[in-house]
C-alpha angles and dihedrals in degrees: 000000000000116000125202133187123197113197117197124189104154125101114263089222120086095009134056097217095109094047090048090053088059091048091051092048092049089053092053093046089048089065089072138245094324092083125056110201125184129183124211122198116202137161113359093349088082087076087072089070098047108118124239093017110174110204096175096107091051092057092227130124115280116254094230096099097052089045090054088061090066091064092048097052102028091228121193108239127195125192121194110238094214090057092054093048093049089054095046092247131133135193089267089063093060132084119276104255124150095216096050113117129186109216139175124239089254089058089048089055090054091050094049091050090054101053128085096215134023131190125197115207 
């Protein structure tokens, strides 16, 4: 089995990098059970997962469409605990998603060591 990790650390506002990471992951996951794809949100990318985000004042596309992809592909999502704390966020501030896991940087290191390919976006 091939294993892929997509690491996102850019803000979802003003760029589409984080949304594209979800689209890429959904493409890999759509290939079937032969590919294991995980997504990590770190730094400002954690804002992508904050529930009830209103982007109207920013004049950018809403995040609802990329977030709907999560439900379609049942992606495994990891959020770096330190990034949440640095931004004053907790698990309760994030979307309700069954495959969302809060991890430490040490846990991230173990995940990175276990994948065959990693992308940084």
